[in-house]
N, C-alpha and C positions, 0 to 999 in steps of 0.2 A: 211389814210398818213401814211408814213413807216418814221422813225424814222432815222437821217444819225446814221451810225456809229462809239460810241465812241473808239476814243483814250487814249491810256494815255499819260501824258507828256513825251514829248525827244528832244534832240536836233538834231536828226537827226537818221538814218533808216540805218543798214549794210544794204539793196537791193537796195540803192540809191549809196551807196561810188565809185561801179565799170562805172557805166553810168555817175555818176558825175567827176570821174577824165579824163574821156575822155573828160566830157564839159569842164573841166578844161586849159586842153591844147588848145582846140576849144576857149576857153576864153582868153587863154596867145593873140595868133596869132589875132584875135582880136581887145582886149587891143590894140595891138601893131600897124594894120593897121588904124585900124579908129580913136584913141585916136592921133595917130601923127601923121594923113594925112596930119594935113594942112605943118606937113613936107618933107614930104615924097614928096605932089602935087609942092614944094617948090623945093625936088634935083633932081626932071624930068622935070621940066619948066613948070609947071602948075601955073596960074597964078593963077586962082580961084580954092578954097577947095574947096566947093562949086560943081565943076563939079566933082570931084574925088568922093564923097558921096553918087551923083545921079548915076553916073554907076558902086556903089554897090550896092542902093539900088534897081535900073531898076532888077541888077543879081539876090536878092533877092525874088522881085514879079512875073517875070517869067516864073520864075522854078517851083513854090508853086502848081498850080494846075496840076500840073501833078506829083511830089514827094510824095505830100500827099497821093491820091488814093492807089498810086501803096503801099504805105509803108502797111496800110492798106490790099491790096491784096495780096502782096505779099511775104511782112517781112520785119520788121524793117531795116536787113541788105541790102538791096536791093537799099537803100536811105545811109542809113550810113557809106557807105565802101565808095561809087562812091564819096559824098558827101567829104570826108578825102582826097582824094586825088587828087581828085578835088581841095581844099582848097593848096593843095602843090602845085601843081602846079602852082597855083597863084602866091604864094610867090618866087618863083621860076624866074618865070615875073618879080614880078613884085623886085629881085634883080641884076637882066641883063636889064631890060628897059631901057634907057637912051633917043630914042625918045622921044619926045609932046605930039607925032601925035600918036604913041600909049603904051601915061599911062593913058589910059581910062582902056585899057583890064584887068590888073590887079586887077583892084578894082569889076569889070565886073562881072569875073570869079572869084572872091571868094566869091562875094556874093552869083553866083549861090552855089559853094559849101557847103557855111554856110549855108544858105537856103535848103537845102538836109538834111547834117546831123545833125545838131540842134535838127529839130522838129520829126528824126527820135529819136536820143536820147532820150530827152523828152516823146517820145513815149512809147517807150523801158523802161523806168524806171517805168510807168504809170503800164507796164503790168506786172513789177516786185513784184511791190510793192500789200501788201490786202488790202482789202477792209477800212479797220481801220488804212490804214497810207498811204494814197493816197495825204494827205496832205502836211504830213512830208516829206514825197519822194520828192516833190516839191523842198519842201524848198531848203533839201539836198544838190541836184540837181545846184541849181540854187545860192545859199551860193560856192558852187564849184566853178561855171562860173564867176562870180563875181568876185573870187581871181582868177581865172587866167583874167581875162580883167587888176585886181591889176596889175598884176606881170608882163601880156604884155608891159602895160603902161610906168610901172617905168626900166623893166632890159632895155626890148628893146630901148626905149628910149637913156640910155648909151651904149649899143649897135653898133647902128645906129651915138651916135658922136665919137665912136673910129675907125670903121670899114663903119660906107657907110649904102646906101640900102644891098649891098652883103651879109651883116648881115642874113639879111631874110632866105637863104640857110640852117642856123641853124635852125629855126624854122620850117623849112618845111621840114626836117630833121626825126625835130620829132614828126610830121604831121604824113611821114609815115612808123613810128615806130608806132602810135597812130594803124592807120589803119590795121601794121600787126597781132599787137597783137590781135585787133580787131578779125579778123579771127580767129587767136591759139583758142582764149574762143569762137569763133561759134565751129569750129571743133572741140570743149570737146562735150561741150553741145550739139553737135546734139548724140554724140556718149550715151546720157542719155535722157532717154521717159522725155520727158516734165522736161525739168532742168528749164526751167525760163528762157531762152535764145530769143533770137526774129531769125524769121525763115527765 
């Protein structure tokens, strides 16, 4: 029997801060889209907000059998970067679609993007952690993810009151920026041998 590695008490681990910050940005978008789904559904003419969440759930489920193995075989960036940009596309659609017949397209696309990017970030976070900090690394990322959800549900609700659904364009642009920063980090990491960044 092998004893589990013992970690000293910590509130967070530095290795998880960068993946956690990305997760916070995604959490903001998720909080805005999911927590505010009844408001969004009403704005686009859907009488049943459950259909909106159903479309999101379908998107998350259909992509995972593809993205999870791809992340392990090809590297985390193969699912994180496309996932971030797919999420951004979904928010652009959400800010522009008004026809009830197309109202389920944005949450479907959002589910595909989130279900690609977030598990990739979680795996990357595990890659960066040591054997003795796996648990605290997961906790750090999860805390930042939840902080993003809290901020998204609170702030985006106010933005919808002020500017309507087009306010999601700003969230989309922030996700694109997040993706570009990730690419920059990846390029820097590839210049260093085994720098701890995903391949």
